[in-house]
N, C-alpha and C positions, 0 to 999 in steps of 0.2 A: 504493500500500500504506500510505501515511501514515494515511489514515482508518481502515483496518483495524487498524493498530497501535494507534491511539488507542482503538478499540473494545475490543480484547483487553486493553489495559493497564487500561482501566476495569473490565473483567470480572475481571481478576486482583485488582485493588484490592478489588472486592466480595468475592471469595472469601477474601482475607486478612482483611478487616475486618468480615465479615458478623456475626461473633459479638458485635461491639460495637454493632451498629445498635440492638439492643433492650436492651443492657446499661445498667444504671442506675449502676454504679460507674465514676466518671470518674477517680479517683486515690485514693491513700492518702498522707497527709502525716505525716511524723514531725517533730514540732516539738521543737527544743532549748529546753526549758522553763526549766531552771535548772542551775547547776553549784555544788555546795557549796564553801564556802571555810573558812578557819581559824576564823572566828567560829562557823560552824555546827558545827564539830568540837568546840567547847567543851561542847556539850550532851550530857548523859549520860542524860536521860530518854527512854525508848523505845528505847535501844540506840545504839551508836556509829554515826556517819555519817562515812565517810572523806572527807578533803579531795579534791576533784576528782571526786566522784561526780556523774554526770550524770542529770538527770531528763528523760525523754522523754515526750511525749504523742502518741498515735496517733489521727489523724482519718481517717475514711472520707469521701471526697467523692462525693456522690450528685447525680444530676440532680434539679432541683426537683420536688417532689411525692412523692418516694420517702421511705420510712422504713425504718430497721433494726429488725427485730423479734427477732432472735436471733443470738448468737455461739455457735458449736458446733464440736465434733469428733465425727466418726462413724467407722464401720468402714472406710470408704474414704478419708476425709479427716481426718487428725488435726489438732487445734488445737495449734499449736506456738508457744511464746514462749520464746526462749533468750537467754542472755547469756554472755560469756566470764568473768564474775565473778558472785558471788551478788547477788540483788536485795535492796534495803533495804526492810524492813517495820518500821514503828513498833510496838514490842512492847506499848505501853500503850494508845495511842489509835488505832492503825491499824485499817483495815477492809479486808475482801476486796472489797467492792462499794462504790463511791463513793456510791451512793444512801443508804448508812447513816450518812454523816457528818452531824453537826449543824454548822451554820455556825460555831458558837463553837469547835469543836475545831480548826479551821484556824488560830486565833490562837496556838495553843500550840507552842512550840519547833519541832521539825522535822516535825510531823504533816503539814504541807502537801506533804512530799516522799514520803509513803508510796506504796508500789506497790499499785495496785488495778485492777480491771476494771469496766466499766460499759457502758451504752448511753445515752450522752448526759448523764444526770443526775449531778450531783456533790455534792448535799446532800439531806437528808431533805425529803420533801414538806411544805410549809407554805405560809403566805401568800406567801412568796417562795422559790420553788424554783430552785436554780441548775443551770446546764448548762454544759458545756465549750464554749469558743470559742477560736480562735486569739488569742493575746495582742493582736495588732494590731487585732482586731475587737471587743475588749472595750469596751463602751460605758459601764460603770459603774465603771471603774478597778479598785481593789483593796481586799480586806480581809485579804490575806495578806502577811506579810513586813514588814521594816523597823519603822517606828513602830507598825504594827498588831500586831506580834509581842511575846510576853511576855519574850523574851530568853533563854528556856531555863533550864537548871539553874545557869548562871553569871550569870544576870540581865544579859546583855550590853546595854549602853546602846544605845538605838534599835533593839533587837530583832535577830532573826536573819533569814535568807533575804533579805539585802540586797546580794548580789553584783551588781555593775554591769558585768561582763565583756561585751565586744562579742559573745562567742560565744553569749550567750543572748538577744541582742536587747533587748527591752524588759524592764527589771527587774521583779521580782515585786511590789515595793511600789508600782509605777506601774500595772501591769496584771497581774491574776492569771489571766486566761483563763477567767473564770466570769461568766456573765450570766444574767438571769432569762428565763423563758418561761412563758406561761400554760398551754400544753398539756402537762400532766404525765402521764406514762405510768402505766398501771395493770397489774395482773396480772403482777407480777414473780415469776419462778421461776428456780431453778437446780438443777443436778445435777452430780455428779462433782467438786465442789470439796471437799466435806467427807468426812472419814473416817466411815464408817457407825457404827462402835462408839463413837467419842469425840465426834463432832459437830464436830470441829475442822478447819479448813482446812489441808490438807496440801500445797497447791500453792505456787507462788511468791508468792501473795498472802496466805498465812498467815504469822503472826509467830513460830510456835513453832520451826520448823526453817528455817535459811537454805538457800535453793535457788537454782540458776542456770538451771533449765529447767522448762518445762511442756510435756509431750507427751502428749496424751490422745485416744483414739478414742471416749470416752464422757463427754462433758462439754458443758455448755450453760448460757447465761444468756439469759433472754428476758423480754420484756414486751409491752405492747400496741402498741408501735411508736413510734420517736422520729425526728424530722427535726431539721435544724439550727436554731439560734436565729435565724439570718438566712435567710429563705426562698430568696432568690436566690443565697445562698452556702451550700448545703446540706452543711455539714460536721458530722459526728456523731463526738464523742469516744468512744472505746471502751476506752482503757487509759492509765494513767500508770505509768511504769517508772523506778525509780531504781537505778543500778548503776555500778560502776567500769568495767565491761566494755563490749564492743560488742554491741548487740542484733541479733537476727534473729527473724523470725516468719513463720508461715503461718496465715492467718485464713480462716474459712468463715462466711458470713453468710446469713441469710434476710432478704430485702428485700421490703417491700410496695411495689408500684409500680402505676401507672395502666395499665390495659389497656382502651383505648376508654372506654366509659362505666362500666366496672367497675374493680375492683382485684384484683390477684392477688399471691401470695407466691412469690418465685423464690429458689432456692438458688444462691449464688455461691461457688465453691471456688477454692482457691489452687493445686491440683495437678490436672492433667488426665490422669494415668496411668490412672485409672478415672473415667469421666464418664457418669453415668446420664442418662436422658432428661429428667429434671426439674432438671438441674444445668447451670450455665453457668460455664465457666472464665474467671476474671479474673486476668490477670497482675499486676494492681496489688496483690493480696492477699498477695503474697510479698515479703519484705524481707530483705536488700537487693534492690531491684528488678533484674531481669535486663534488660539493655539490648542492643539489636542493631539490625539493619537493618529498618526499617519501610516503606521506600520501595518500592512495588509495581513499580517499573521495574527492580528488581534481583532476581536469582535468590535471593539470600540472605534476602529478606524473609520474615518469619514473624509469625504472629498472636500468639504467646506472649511477645512482648517488651513490657515495660511502658514502656520509654523508648527514645529514639532514640540510636543510636551510628552516626554517619555513616561512621566508619572500617570498619564491618562491611559496608557496601554496596560490593561490589567488581565484580560481574559484571552488566553491563547485559543485559537480556533482549532477545534477537533472536528474533522470531516467525518461524515458517516451517514448511515440511514437512520432517520429519526421517526420513521413510520412504525408505530407499535405493533401493527399486524404483519409486518414483514418478518420473514424468518431470520434475517440478519439485522434486526433492530439493535442499535447501539445506544445504550442508556447514557454513555459518556459523551456522545456527540453533541455539539452545539451549533453546527452548521450543516444543514441537511443537503445531501446530494441525492436527489430522487433517482437518478440513473443507477445508483449503487444498490437500491432496494430490490430484494428478491422475494418472490411469492411462488407458491405452488402453481406450476403451469406457466409462470412468467418470470424470467430472470434476466431480462435485457441482454440476451445472448451470452450470459455468463454460465458457467457450469454450476448448477444448483448443488451438486454433490460436494463441490469444493467450497462454495460460498457458505452453505448451510449444512455442514457434515453431520450435525446432531439432529437434523430434521427427522421426525418420526415417520412411520409408514406413509409415503406420499400417495400411494394408491388409495388409502383411506381418505385422504384429504380431497382427492378427486371425486371420490364417491360422495363425500359430504356436499360438494359443490355441484352436484348434478341437479339441474332444474330445467324447466321449459318456460318459454315466453310465447304467449299467444293472446289474441290473434296477431298475425304478422303477414301483411301490413295491418296497422291499427288505425282506427278513427277517433274514438272517444276514450278508450281505456285499454290497458294491457293487463294480463294476469301472469304473475310469476307462480309457478307450481313446482315445489320441490319434490324430487323423486324419493328422497329419503328424509329422515328426521332432521329438523333444524337444530343446530348446536348453538351454544353460547357464543356471543361476540360475532354474530352474523349480521351483516348489513349490506345495503346496496347503494350504488351511485349511478345516475344516468347522465351521459355526456352527449352534447350535440356534435356535429361534424367538425366544429372548431375546437373541440376539447373542453368546452365550458360545461360545468355541472349545472344541469337544469332541474334535477330532483334528486333527493337522497333520503334515506331513512337510517338512523343510527343504530337501530336494533330491530331485527326480525325475529318474531317468536312463532308465527303461524306458518304452516306449510303452504297456505294459499294466500296470495297477496294481490289485491287489485289496485292499480295505479291509474289515476286520471291523467290523460294526455291530450284532452281535447283542445287545450290552449297552446299546445306545442305547435311551432311552425312545421309545415310539411318538410320532410326530409329524413335523412338517415340518423339513427341514434344508436348509442352503445350502452348496454347495461352491464355493470360489473357487480357480481355477488362476491363479497369478501367473507372468509371464514377460516379459522384455524391456520392463520399465517399464509393464506393464499387467496387467489381470486380467479374466477372464470368469467370471461367476457362473451356476451352474445349481442347480436345486432337485431334491430327491428326498424321498420319504416313507418313513419306517420304520414297518412294521406288525408 
């Protein structure tokens, strides 16, 4: 049975992970970009920034060759970005969309910590257009923070945004997480961010009202498609968020991916409560990510976990036949393989003598299961008539031609049984009588 166990373990692994075989989203990374300090708090231009405010950047990790074309929320899948405290937005020079920043704005006071949304691009299109990268992969160092910064309203010597805390990794004045790329996206469009009457952004990315959450079923930002700056590390920046609180989000994306010799656009969603035929659930798009058992050798394994938690894997799978009337019923099994089950007269092409060597006189079992079904064809009812006495634990099931159970009785005690079939659709049916570890099947036609 070891080979069979390996086979079914592999099958289970396929069932659990098949949604990932063609999925292009490999992960979502939340980078600790910066933590504001007392020097940053001296600035009053653009609104106050509390000491200890954290700036996060959200990167979607794609397989090479794929591009993000749209971030959205729709009727079934809301776009959600939340914090336990309001988000910081620079009231004078901030932007809702990072693509609208000129490079020179980032030199000013705390503009570099503004909260915004994007698809890759972080400055206006020009001879050098910048895109987001993880700070550790930034090849051209920095134009933000420290000696690059103007020092804000207090003209702080050597500038602002120069915190060197270990919690943020590389300081901003060393690496700002922005690098150039020649493939600049076109066809930018958005909806759901601006108030129709005023034209102002009323979401967490607008600067007029301080907000701590965005939840929308009718919102979107899109362009012609963006891949990562580094082709083999296809990370696409989609948001920068600054807040004193803890963040959470649910993202939905349209991704252009390679489909053989062609390309196609696929929707990836963070919630699978409603999943349409053109949508793929990705557990990575929800943050904090839900962790659990992903090892297919355990019953607790599920496909909707984004990360592994070994403590969640508790019950090793035991394959076997869990049908109590089968001659090889396994009381220790917890994962039923119906094709392993053997019955008198039916053993899935397996050798009954080998599978069930302790089975008692099989001829007697055949005799117990001798019965007649009439009339055949039938219109209103059929009758099951046993040739010999009915034993304990005898029952029947009737299947249609699609294998669906249309009638059953859990216990038969009489030798003559009448079954109403007048509401059955016309066609071929199979009746199985189970008894003493086996069953015998007969056919009848409803007309």
